N, C-alpha and C positions, 0 to 999 in steps of 0.2 A: 773304637768309634771316635773318641775324643781326639786322637791323633789325626783322624781324617777331617773332622769338622774344623779344627783350628786352621790348617792350611787353606781350606775353602774360604773361611771368613777373612783371612788375611788377603787372599786374592781379590775378594769382593771389595774390601776397603781400598785396595790399591786401584782397582778399576774406577771406583767412584771418585777417588781423589784425582786421577788422571783426567776423567771427564769434566770434573769441576774446573780444573786448571785450564783445560782447553776452552771451555765456555768463557771463562774470565778473559783469556787472551784474545779470543775472537771478538767478544763484545767490546773490549777495551781498544782494539785496533781498528774499529769501524771508522770509515771516512765520513759517515753520515752523522753530523753533529749539529747541536743547537746553534753554535756560532755561525756555521756556514749557511744554515737555513735563514738565520736572522739577517744575514747580509744579502742573500739571493732574493728572498721573497719580496722585499720592498722594491727592489730594482725592477723585477719582472712585472709586479703589480703596477708600478708607476707608469711604465711604458704603455701597458695595456689600458690603463685608466685614461691616459691622454688620448689614446686611440678612440676610446668610447666617447670622450668629450667632443672630439672632432666629428664623430658620427652624429652627435646631437647638434652640431653647428656651433659649439662653444670654442672660444680661443683664449679663455681666461685662466687656464691651468697649463702648467708644464710639468715634466717629471721632476724638475728641481723644486718648483714651487709647492709640490705636494708634501715635501719633507716626511716621507713615509718612514716609519720606524716599527720594527717588529720584535716581539719576545716570543720564543717558541718553547714548547714543553712536549715531552713524549710520555704518554701513559699516566700522567699524574705525579704527585710528589714522591711516591714510593719507588719509582723506576728511574734509572739513569737516562739522561737526555742524549741518547746515542743509539744509532742503528736504524735500519730501514723498518718500515711498517706503516700500517694505516691508522695508527693511534697518535699521530702528531697533531697538536693544536698550536696555532700561532695567533697571538693578539697583535693587531696592527692599528696604528693611528696614522692619519694623514690630514692635510689641510686643503679643504675645498670650500670656497666662499658660499657655494650653493648647497652643500651637504654638511651640516654641523654634526660633530661627533656626539654620541649619546653621553649620558652622565658619567659613565665609567671611563670615557675617553678613548675608546677603541672598538674595533669590530673583531669578531672571532672567525678565524679561517681554519678549516679542517683539511689536513693534508695526508696523502698517501705517498710516502717517500720510498723510492727504489734504491737498490744497492749501488746503482751506477751514478747516483747523484741527481737523478731526475725525479720530478714529483708532479702530482696533480693536486691543485688547491681548489676548494670550494669556498666561495666568499659569502659573507652575510647579506642576504637579500634585502634586509631592511636598510642597508646603506648603499648597495650597488644595483639593486633590482634583480629581476629574474633572468631566465635563460634567453629571453627575447626582449627587444626594446624597440622603440620607435625612433627612426632617424629624423634628420632635419626636414626631409621631404614628406614625412608621414608614412613611410614604409616600415614594415615589421622586419627587423634584422636580428642577427645573433648578437647578444651582449658579450663582448670579449672578456669581461672580468667576472662574470657569474661563476664560471669554472674554467680554469686555465692550467696550462702545463708550463713548467720551468725546469731548469737544470743549473747546477753549480759545479765548479771544479772540485772533485774529491780531494785534491791536494792543495786547495786554496787556503786562504787565511783562516786560521782556526782560533785566533785570539778572542777571548770573551768580549762581547760587545758591551756588556753592562746594562743592556736595555731591560727595563722593568716596568710592569703594569700591575695594579692591584687586582685581586680576585673580586668577582661580582657575586654578591649574595642575592639569591632569588628565592621567592616563596613558591613552594610546590603545592601547598594545600589549596583546594578549591572550595572546601567546606570545612567547618570545625565540627569534629565528632567528640563531644565532651566525654571525659573519663567517668568511671563509676562514682567518683567523688566530685563530679561536676566541674572539674578543672579543664582549661582550654589548651589543647595541644596544637602545634603548628609545625609543619615539615618544611625545612629549608635546604637549599643546596649552595655549595660554594664552588664557583667556577675556576677555570684555569687562571693562574696569576702568581704573584710573588707574596708568600707569607700566609696564604689562606684568609679566613674570615674570623673576626672576633669582635666582641662588643657586648652590648646590653639590649635586650628586648623588653618592652613593657606593653601592657594591654589594658583596655577598658571594655566593659560590656554593660549595656543598659545604664550607663552613667556611673558604673561602679568600677573602681580600680581592681585589676586582677594581679597586681604586683609586678615585679620585674625580675629578671634573671640574666646571668651572663651566658654567653655562648662562645665556643671556639671550635671551628670546623676546618679541617685541612682542605686544600684545594681539590676539586673534583670529588668531593665527598658530600653525603647528605646527613641530616640529623633531625630528630624530632624534639622540639622544646615544649615543655608543659608548664604553663604559668603556675605560680604557687598558690594563688587564692581562687576559691570557687566562683563560678559564674552565678549571677542572680537568677532566680526562678523566672522562666518565661523569656529570657533574653534571646533575641532573634539573630544577633550577630556579635562579632568581636572585632575590635580595632587594635591592630598591632603597630607599634612604632619601634624602629631599629635605630640604635645609636652606635655605629661602628667605630672601633679603634684600629682595626686592621681590615683592609678590603673596602669595598664600596657597597652601599645599600641605598635603596630609594629614600629620598628625603621626605617623601609624603607617607603618611600613615596608610596601612593596608587594612581594609575592612572586609571580613569574610563572614558569610552567613553561617548560622549554626543549625545543625541537624538534631540538636538535643531537645 
């Protein structure tokens, strides 16, 4: 029996090794890359954004004046930024005198990228509007930058762009559910960006300090932070203040009602 099992195990090991090698080669040779997307997306977007401005009757922006810049990521920090798929996210900034960028300095675009170098991009509605818009004559028309298609040369320039944007820290909790020892937890998320989110959070409740603690969250990950000191009896809310050392967080304190 042992003489039979050993050759079978050896064969299985060889098959797994060959499959792993093939996967590595195929993944590494993909023409769908971060650098190519980072060059293509701003150009496609800028041309369509100018088209949108003309529909609105505006003449104060051009593709060149927008200075659009993108940073792209596939599937978060744990995955290589290469290959087709619907898990590409790109952060992009541009300059429009009538549309200021938010605090983080960019908008987030969600992309479905195909193996032929073409993609469909969904833009952030808070910056470009929804699927329809009103033109200069008052008619309802399609918004060309709400969702759009683009393509790049699969053999085009693949030199790293060096573009970088910070991750945005967001508060996910809508209420505070105190722990059994009356401490205040808060759930946060760290968005797409370079370097993740890190810093210090402090909190107060009913005029009492709940202490402070450090946090470090990788991009596109969530975490629950529980302040070290207990809430006072009868407290109706908790105010959290973030001091980031990596990434971007709101400069204003966040007050959340307590269910305890």
